[in-house]
C-alpha positions as CSV (number, residue, x, y, z in Angstrom):
1,M,35.5,-31.6,-16.6
2,A,32.3,-33.4,-15.5
3,Q,30.3,-32.3,-12.4
4,P,30.4,-34.9,-9.5
5,A,26.9,-36.9,-9.5
6,S,25.7,-35.5,-6.3
7,L,25.9,-31.7,-7.8
8,E,24.1,-32.8,-11.1
9,G,21.5,-34.5,-8.9
10,D,20.9,-31.3,-6.8
11,S,21.0,-29.1,-9.8
12,S,18.4,-31.3,-11.5
13,I,16.2,-31.1,-8.6
14,I,16.4,-27.4,-8.3
15,V,15.3,-27.0,-11.9
16,D,12.5,-29.4,-11.8
17,L,11.1,-27.4,-8.8
18,S,12.0,-24.3,-10.3
19,E,9.9,-25.4,-13.6
20,A,6.8,-26.6,-11.4
21,A,6.9,-23.3,-9.5
22,M,7.0,-21.2,-12.7
23,H,4.0,-23.4,-14.2
24,M,1.9,-22.1,-11.3
25,Y,3.2,-18.6,-11.3
26,T,2.7,-18.3,-15.1
27,A,-1.2,-19.9,-14.9
28,A,-1.4,-16.9,-12.0
29,I,-0.1,-14.2,-14.1
30,D,-2.4,-15.1,-17.0
31,A,-5.3,-15.1,-14.6
32,L,-4.8,-11.7,-13.1
33,P,-7.5,-9.0,-13.6
34,F,-7.0,-5.9,-15.5
35,A,-4.6,-3.4,-14.4
36,E,-7.5,-0.8,-13.4
37,D,-9.3,-3.5,-11.3
38,K,-9.1,-2.9,-7.5
39,K,-7.7,-6.9,-7.0
40,F,-5.2,-6.6,-9.4
41,H,-2.2,-5.4,-7.0
42,K,-3.3,-7.6,-4.2
43,R,-3.1,-10.8,-6.4
44,A,-0.1,-9.5,-8.2
45,D,2.0,-8.8,-5.0
46,V,1.4,-12.5,-4.2
47,V,2.8,-13.5,-7.2
48,L,5.5,-11.2,-7.2
49,S,6.5,-12.4,-3.5
50,G,6.8,-16.0,-4.3
51,M,8.8,-15.4,-7.4
52,R,11.3,-13.2,-5.6
53,K,11.9,-16.2,-3.2
54,L,12.3,-18.5,-6.4
55,R,14.6,-15.9,-7.9
56,A,16.6,-15.7,-4.6
57,A,16.9,-19.7,-4.6
58,L,18.0,-20.0,-8.1
59,T,20.5,-17.2,-7.6
60,D,22.1,-18.9,-4.8
61,A,22.3,-22.3,-6.7
62,A,23.8,-20.2,-9.7
63,S,26.4,-18.5,-7.5
64,S,28.0,-22.0,-6.6
65,S,31.4,-22.8,-7.8
66,R,30.1,-24.8,-10.6
67,P,26.6,-24.2,-11.6
68,S,24.7,-26.4,-13.9
69,P,23.7,-24.6,-17.3
70,A,20.2,-25.6,-16.7
71,V,20.3,-23.7,-13.4
72,I,21.5,-20.7,-15.1
73,V,18.4,-21.1,-17.8
74,A,15.7,-21.3,-15.1
75,L,17.2,-18.1,-13.2
76,S,17.1,-16.3,-16.5
77,N,13.5,-17.4,-17.1
78,V,12.4,-16.4,-13.9
79,R,14.0,-13.2,-13.9
80,R,12.5,-12.5,-17.3
81,R,9.1,-13.4,-16.2
82,Y,9.6,-11.2,-12.8
83,D,10.8,-8.2,-14.4
84,A,7.7,-8.2,-17.2
85,L,5.2,-8.5,-14.2
86,M,6.8,-5.5,-12.1
87,E,6.7,-3.4,-15.3
88,H,3.3,-4.2,-15.9
89,A,2.4,-3.6,-12.1
90,A,4.5,0.0,-12.2
91,A,2.4,1.0,-15.0
92,A,-0.9,-0.1,-13.2
93,P,-2.9,2.7,-11.1
94,G,-2.0,2.6,-7.6
95,S,1.6,1.2,-8.3
96,S,4.2,1.1,-5.2
97,V,7.3,3.1,-4.9
98,G,9.3,-0.2,-5.0
99,Q,7.5,-1.2,-8.3
100,Q,8.2,2.3,-9.9
101,V,11.7,2.2,-9.0
102,Y,12.4,-1.3,-10.1
103,A,10.7,-0.8,-13.5
104,T,12.9,2.4,-14.1
105,R,16.1,0.9,-13.1
106,I,15.8,-2.2,-15.4
107,Q,14.6,0.1,-18.1
108,A,17.8,1.8,-17.6
109,R,19.8,-1.3,-17.4
110,L,21.1,-0.5,-13.9
111,S,21.6,-2.6,-11.0
112,A,20.3,-1.9,-7.3
113,R,23.6,-1.5,-6.0
114,E,24.6,1.0,-9.1
115,V,21.7,3.0,-8.3
116,E,22.2,3.1,-4.5
117,N,25.6,4.3,-5.1
118,G,24.8,6.8,-7.5
119,A,21.8,8.1,-5.5
120,G,24.2,8.0,-2.1
121,V,21.7,6.0,-0.2
122,R,22.3,2.8,1.9
123,E,22.8,-0.4,0.5
124,G,19.7,-2.6,0.5
125,L,17.2,0.2,0.6
126,L,15.9,-0.6,-3.1
127,D,15.4,-4.4,-2.3
128,D,13.4,-3.2,1.0
129,L,11.4,-0.8,-1.1
130,E,10.9,-3.7,-3.8
131,G,9.7,-6.2,-1.0
132,A,7.7,-4.0,1.2
133,Q,5.4,-2.7,-1.8
134,L,5.0,0.5,-0.1
135,P,2.2,3.0,-1.9
136,P,3.7,6.4,-3.0
137,T,0.9,8.2,-0.8
138,R,-1.1,7.4,2.0
139,K,-4.4,8.7,3.0
140,R,-4.8,10.1,6.4
141,R,-7.7,9.6,7.9
142,R,-9.3,12.2,10.1
143,S,-10.2,11.4,13.7
144,W,-12.5,14.2,14.6
145,R,-15.1,12.2,16.2
146,R,-12.3,10.3,18.6
147,S,-10.3,13.6,19.5
148,P,-12.1,15.3,22.3
149,P,-11.3,19.1,22.3
150,S,-8.2,20.0,24.4
151,A,-5.8,22.8,24.6
152,A,-3.9,21.7,21.8
153,C,-7.0,22.4,19.8
154,P,-8.5,25.5,20.8
155,A,-10.9,25.5,17.6
156,R,-13.4,22.9,18.8
157,N,-15.6,23.4,15.6
158,T,-12.8,22.0,13.4
159,C,-11.3,19.3,16.0
160,N,-14.7,17.9,17.3
161,L,-17.8,18.2,14.8
162,V,-19.8,16.0,16.6
163,S,-19.7,17.6,20.1
164,Q,-20.1,21.1,18.3
165,R,-23.1,20.0,16.2
166,P,-25.7,22.7,16.7
167,T,-29.1,21.5,18.3
168,T,-32.4,22.8,17.7
169,S,-33.8,25.1,20.4
170,P,-37.3,26.2,20.7
171,R,-38.1,29.7,19.4
172,S,-38.5,32.3,21.9
173,P,-42.0,33.8,22.2
174,Q,-42.5,36.8,19.8
175,S,-43.5,40.1,21.3
176,H,-47.2,40.8,20.6
177,T,-49.2,44.0,20.7
178,S,-51.8,44.3,23.0
179,T,-55.5,45.5,22.4
180,G,-54.5,48.9,23.6
181,G,-51.7,49.2,20.8
182,T,-48.7,48.9,23.2
183,K,-46.2,46.2,22.6
184,T,-45.8,43.7,25.2
185,S,-43.1,40.7,25.5
186,S,-43.9,37.4,27.6
187,A,-41.6,37.0,30.4
188,K,-38.7,34.6,29.9
189,T,-38.1,32.0,32.7
190,P,-34.2,31.8,33.4
191,A,-32.8,28.5,32.3
192,N,-31.4,27.9,35.9
193,R,-34.9,28.5,37.7
194,K,-37.7,26.3,37.6
195,P,-41.3,27.9,37.3
196,A,-43.3,28.3,40.0
197,A,-46.1,25.7,40.4
């Protein structure tokens, strides 16, 4: 049964836009630096974010009552390129939890819902991880310079290294021996008393 002209026109527009977007994404993927490069994840995340939006649009178009075969083909191409880039990003140093979980899931041929049901986690958690790009670990910066000593931190030498930095003090006069052979020591002026004029 032939599809209405309006549906065929909409499908044609969606496919054309998808092909144009994938042309740009493919060029961006080919121009990515090596996985060990510090800029790799930043640039790859931009491409992955755009491809997720394109994948969602094509998924909605393919879930219509009578999707066009061209839409199904376009969706398949986007998913294939997206999966390949996610696996590449997951294998790179500094990959996120979402990328690692996604790569493991597609290698096991499991959907996000199947993994969530099997692990007993809430629905949509894997999608959130995939989009959030959260790193597996976070470096916690110490704030010794900005945290003054308090009752919560009695060990001042470890909480405020700046305030406890030792200062150089003049050496006290050394005791000396007088000509008569007896040891004498110079008198010390108290810290809170000024010497007499």
